[in-house]
N, C-alpha and C positions, 0 to 999 in steps of 0.2 A: 053654566060650565063647571063651576066649583062642585056642584052636586054630582055631575057625571064623573069628575075626576075622583071624588071620594068613593063612589061606587066601583070605579075601575081599580083603585088601590085596594079596596076591600076584597074584590074578586081575586086580584093577583096574590094577596096574602093567603087565601084559601087554596089557590091552585098551584102555588109555588112548591118546590120540592121540600120534603120534611127537613127539619133542622139537622145539622151535622151530628149533634148529640144523639138524636134518634137513629141516624144511620149507623153510628158507632155501636149502639146497643143492638141494632138489628144484625150487624155483621157478627158481633160476639154470639148472639143467640143462634145464628145460622151455623157458625163454626161449632158451637156446642152440640147442636143437632147432628152435624156432620160426624163428629167423633163418637156420639152415641150410636150412630149407624155403623161406624167402623168397629166399635167395641162389640156390637152384636152381630158383626159380619153380615150386615144388610147391604150387600153390594149394589142393589138397585137404587136404594136411597142415596148411598154414597155417590154413585155415578150421576144421579140427578142434580147434585150440587156442583157439577163440573160443566164448564163451557165445552162445546163440541171440539174445540182445538186445545183443550187442557194439556199442560205439560207438567212433568214432575222430575225433580232430581231426588231420588229416594235416599233414605237415611243410611242405607248400606254402602253408599259411595258409588253406586252403579250408574250406568249411562242414563241419559235423558229418556224418560218414558213419555210417550205421546198418546193422545186420546185414542188412536186406532190401534194401539199396541196389542190389545187382546185379540182383535180380528186378525192382525198380522200373525200373531203366535198361533192362533187356531188354524189358519191357512197353512202354516209351516209345521203343524203338529207339535208345537212346543207348549209347555205349561209354565205359568208363572206361579211360584209358590209364595204368596204373600203370607207373612206371619200373622197369627192372631194377636190382637192388641187388647190391652185393658189399660187405658191411659186417661189422664186428666190434664187440664191445662193449668199452668202457673205463669205468673208474670206477664199476663196478657196485655198487649198494647195494640191500638189500631189508629192509623192516620187516614183521614178521608181527603181525597182530592178529586172533586168534580165527578162523582160516581165511580171512583176507583178507590179501593181500600187496600192499604198495606198493613197486614197483621203480623205481629211478631210475638212469639210465646215459646214456652217450653212444654213438651209433652213428657209427663212423668208417669211411670207405671211399669207394666210388664209386657214382654213380647214372648210369644210361644211359637216355636217352629218345631214341628214333629212332637217329640215328647220332652223337649228342653225349653224351660222357661227361664228368662233372665230379666233382671231389673234394667230399665232404660231411663235415660234422661236425654231427650233429643231437642235440638234447637230448630225452630220453624220460622221461616219467612214465607208468607203466602200473599198472593195478589188476588183480590176478589173484585168483581165488576158488577155494578148494578144494572140488571137487565129488567126493564119494567119496574116492578116492585120487589124483585127478588135479587139476592146476591148470589153470584156464581163464581166458583174458583177458576181462575185463568191459569195460574202457575203456583206450584208448591215446591219449596226447597227445604229439605230436612237433612240434618246431620247430627251425629252423636256428639254429645258434650264430652270433651276430654275429661277423664277422671281427675286429672291434676287441677282442673279449673272448676270442678263441681262444688261451688260455694254460693249458690244463689239463694 
């Protein structure tokens, strides 16, 4: 009986979910790939990182964006003018809770809309969910850092 128990424990160790530190590193790497895709305006890759019911509060203070927003806009003949970004992350932190990750960080860089480019520092809180072996973004909340508090 003891031998069977030892075998069972060994199997469970190999079949158990990866350590939380590995999950935290995976979340960070996924978010870095996500922003690399955003920086290169690779919308297909960016979208592949989102759950089908993904929602977003955009940095411009606009209304809640939903996963089917592009399809709704297309049916209505509207266009969404996302700015081009060239950003990196600072002050990254992630907390893992049973397959759910809460990531907080700043995005620092530039935003270009039309011919106007401006420096930005935005605060981000994002919820990522582990689906199989991949992390997918469920919700994203972004806001501009007030110039008077820009001391990070």
